[in-house]
C-alpha positions in Angstrom: 0.0 0.1 -0.2 0.9 3.4 -1.0 -0.6 7.0 0.1 0.4 10.0 -1.7 1.9 12.4 0.9 4.1 15.5 1.0 6.5 14.5 3.6 6.1 10.7 3.6 6.2 7.5 1.4 3.9 5.0 3.0 3.7 1.2 2.6 2.6 -2.0 4.7 4.2 -5.4 4.4 3.9 -8.4 6.1 1.9 -6.3 8.8 4.8 -3.9 9.0 4.2 -0.3 8.2 6.9 1.7 6.8 7.2 5.4 6.9 9.9 6.9 4.9 10.8 10.8 5.1 11.0 11.6 1.6 12.3 14.9 1.0 16.1 14.6 1.0 17.1 17.7 -0.6 15.8 19.8 2.0 17.4 17.5 4.6 13.7 15.8 5.3 13.1 19.3 7.5 9.7 19.4 9.5 7.6 21.9 7.2 4.2 22.5 8.1 2.6 19.8 6.1 4.8 17.1 8.1 3.3 18.1 11.7 -0.5 17.2 10.2 0.7 14.0 8.0 2.7 12.5 10.9 -0.2 11.8 13.3 -2.8 11.2 10.8 -1.0 8.3 9.3 0.1 6.7 12.4 -3.4 7.1 13.7 -4.9 5.7 10.7 -2.4 3.0 10.8 -3.2 2.4 14.6 -6.9 2.7 14.7 -7.8 0.8 11.6 -5.2 -2.2 13.0 -3.4 -2.2 9.4 -0.3 -3.1 11.1 1.4 -4.5 13.9 4.7 -2.7 13.9 5.7 0.8 12.5 9.4 1.7 11.1 10.2 5.2 10.6 13.1 5.8 8.2 14.5 8.5 5.9 16.3 9.3 2.6 19.6 11.1 1.9 22.3 11.9 3.8 20.5 13.3 6.8 17.5 11.3 8.6 16.0 15.1 9.3 17.1 18.6 10.0 14.2 19.3 12.6 11.8 21.9 12.2 11.5 24.3 9.2 11.6 27.8 9.6 8.1 28.2 7.9 6.7 26.6 10.9 8.3 29.3 13.2 7.3 32.1 11.1 3.7 31.0 9.8 1.1 33.1 11.2 3.1 35.1 13.4 1.6 38.0 14.8 3.2 41.4 15.8 1.1 43.2 18.2 2.9 45.8 20.2 0.8 46.5 23.0 1.0 44.9 26.3 -2.0 43.2 25.8 -1.1 41.7 22.3 1.9 40.2 24.0 -0.2 38.1 26.3 -2.6 37.2 23.6 0.3 36.1 21.4 1.9 34.2 24.2 -1.7 32.1 24.8 -1.7 31.3 21.0 1.8 30.0 20.8 1.3 28.0 23.9 -1.3 26.1 22.2 0.5 25.7 18.8 3.4 24.1 21.1 1.0 21.6 22.3 -0.1 20.9 18.7 3.3 20.3 17.5 3.8 18.1 20.8 0.7 16.3 20.0 2.1 15.2 16.5 4.9 13.1 18.2 2.7 12.1 21.2 0.8 10.1 18.6 3.9 7.6 18.3 3.6 7.1 22.2 0.0 6.6 22.3 -0.2 4.1 19.2 -1.2 0.7 20.3 1.7 -0.9 18.2 5.3 -0.4 18.5 7.4 2.2 16.7 10.6 1.9 15.7 13.1 4.5 13.9 16.0 3.6 12.0 18.2 6.9 12.1 21.1 7.9 9.3 23.2 10.8 9.6 21.7 13.9 11.2 19.0 13.5 13.7 18.7 17.3 14.6 16.2 19.3 16.5 12.4 18.3 16.3 14.0 14.8 14.9 15.3 14.3 18.4 11.9 15.0 19.8 10.1 12.7 17.3 12.7 9.9 17.6 12.5 9.7 21.7 8.9 9.4 21.1 9.6 5.8 19.3 9.6 2.8 21.1 13.2 1.7 19.8 15.9 3.8 18.0 18.8 2.5 15.8 21.1 4.2 14.0 23.9 4.1 11.3 27.8 4.6 12.7 27.9 8.1 10.9 24.6 9.4 12.8 24.6 12.1 15.5 21.9 13.7 17.5 21.9 17.5 18.4 19.5 19.7 20.5 19.8 22.2 18.3 17.1 24.7 19.8 19.5 26.2 22.0 21.9 27.1 18.9 19.0 29.2 17.6 18.4 30.9 21.2 15.4 29.1 22.0 14.4 26.0 24.7 13.5 22.9 23.1 9.8 22.4 23.7 7.9 19.7 21.5 9.3 17.0 23.7 13.0 16.5 24.1 13.3 16.8 27.9 10.3 15.1 29.1 11.3 12.0 27.1 15.1 12.3 26.9 15.3 12.2 30.8 13.7 8.9 30.7 16.0 7.6 28.0 19.2 8.6 29.0 21.5 10.0 32.2 20.5 13.2 32.8 24.0 14.7 32.9 24.0 13.8 29.3 20.8 15.7 28.4 22.0 18.5 30.2 25.2 19.1 28.4 23.7 18.2 25.1 20.8 20.9 26.1 23.0 23.4 27.2 25.9 23.3 24.8 24.0 22.3 21.3 27.0 19.7 20.8 26.3 16.5 18.7 26.0 13.2 20.1 28.0 10.6 18.2 26.4 7.1 17.6 28.9 5.5 19.6 28.2 7.5 22.5 24.3 7.2 22.0 24.6 3.5 22.2 26.7 3.4 24.9 24.4 5.8 27.2 21.2 3.6 25.8 19.8 6.3 23.8 20.2 3.8 20.8 20.0 -0.2 20.7 22.6 -0.5 18.0 24.5 0.9 15.4 25.2 -0.2 12.0 28.1 0.5 9.1 25.1 1.7 6.8 21.8 2.5 6.3 21.0 -0.5 4.1 22.3 -2.8 6.7 20.5 -1.0 9.2 17.1 -1.2 7.4 17.2 -4.8 6.8 18.2 -5.5 10.6 15.6 -3.0 11.4 12.6 -4.7 9.5 13.5 -7.9 10.3 13.0 -7.0 14.1 9.5 -5.0 13.3 8.6 -8.4 11.1 9.5 -10.5 14.5 7.3 -8.1 16.6 4.5 -8.5 13.9 4.4 -12.3 14.6 3.5 -12.1 18.1 0.2 -12.1 19.6 -0.7 -8.3 19.0 -2.7 -7.9 22.2 0.6 -9.4 24.3 2.6 -6.7 22.5 0.4 -3.6 22.8 -0.3 -4.8 26.6 3.6 -4.8 26.9 3.6 -1.2 25.6 0.8 0.1 27.6 2.8 -1.5 30.6 6.3 -0.1 29.8 4.6 3.4 29.3 3.0 3.1 32.4 5.9 2.1 34.3 8.0 5.0 32.8 5.4 7.5 34.4 4.7 5.8 37.7 5.8 4.3 40.9 6.8 0.4 40.8 3.8 0.0 43.6 1.3 1.8 40.9 3.2 -0.3 38.0 2.7 -3.7 39.9 -1.1 -2.9 40.7 -1.9 -1.9 37.4 -0.3 -4.5 35.4 -2.2 -7.2 38.1 -5.4 -5.2 37.0 -5.0 -5.3 33.4 -3.9 -8.9 33.3 -7.1 -9.8 35.0 -9.1 -8.4 32.3 -6.7 -9.1 28.9 -5.1 -12.3 29.8 -6.0 -14.6 26.7 -5.8 -18.3 27.2 -6.6 -19.2 23.5 -3.8 -16.8 22.3 -1.5 -18.6 24.7 -2.9 -22.0 23.6 -2.2 -20.9 20.1 1.6 -20.2 20.9 2.0 -23.8 22.4 0.3 -25.7 19.6 2.6 -23.8 17.0 5.6 -24.4 19.0 4.8 -28.1 19.2 3.7 -28.4 15.6 6.8 -26.2 14.1 4.9 -23.9 12.6 4.6 -20.0 12.8 1.5 -18.7 15.4 -1.5 -17.3 13.7 -3.0 -14.8 15.9 -5.8 -12.2 15.3 -5.2 -8.8 14.8 -6.1 -5.9 17.1 -9.7 -4.9 16.4 -10.1 -1.4 14.4 -11.1 1.4 16.7 -14.0 3.8 16.3 -12.8 7.5 16.1 -14.0 9.2 19.5 -14.6 6.0 21.1 
């Protein structure tokens, strides 16, 4: 399946959706269309149960150069009074929250989202990949909290998420200095799971991992994502209580029976897909 979009090429094969940033000439910068397309694509795949895993990759030398200047300048007002300043500030707050929601869609999806990163992962691209479940990169990749280099504080998800993914001291160094975090160090501190010599090798491995995830029971995978996210945001005691409650309602003996039968019969298990969701419910 291929869908026409400005910023992405989308395909689905073997129950894996592959979203490819397709503007290499502009270093895949996040133009206004990006911010509406990404959550719409992800929610369509998720809500209509079109795939069991999502891979986000890119084209060209760099994964993504971050937010395009048009997002900063589009619709900016220039009211000069004190009253106008507060009105503008309130509007900008809602703009920031709307941009945040574009990446929160990755976090909220029922299925895992995997990022495959080559070259530069800059500014808003750090926000996007930190909202993914798993990150892989090429040996030449680097990560940069670019916002400090253009005199602003990162505000689309960098700090709430990165502080859960890597040591706080590294987040602070990168945020205060705008330095590049190279791939080897990103792996050493746990931001990425693995690095690869080149993009082709990385994509082959990442897509194989996604297919492996897609072969598992979708309810168990989705439940695992819910529990991991809940554990991230709550205490150990809260997490233990929630998984006990979740398992009471979601444990699926027929699916476990199929897993055991498939193993005994030396075949791949056949699990049902997640049910499509109705918008607004």
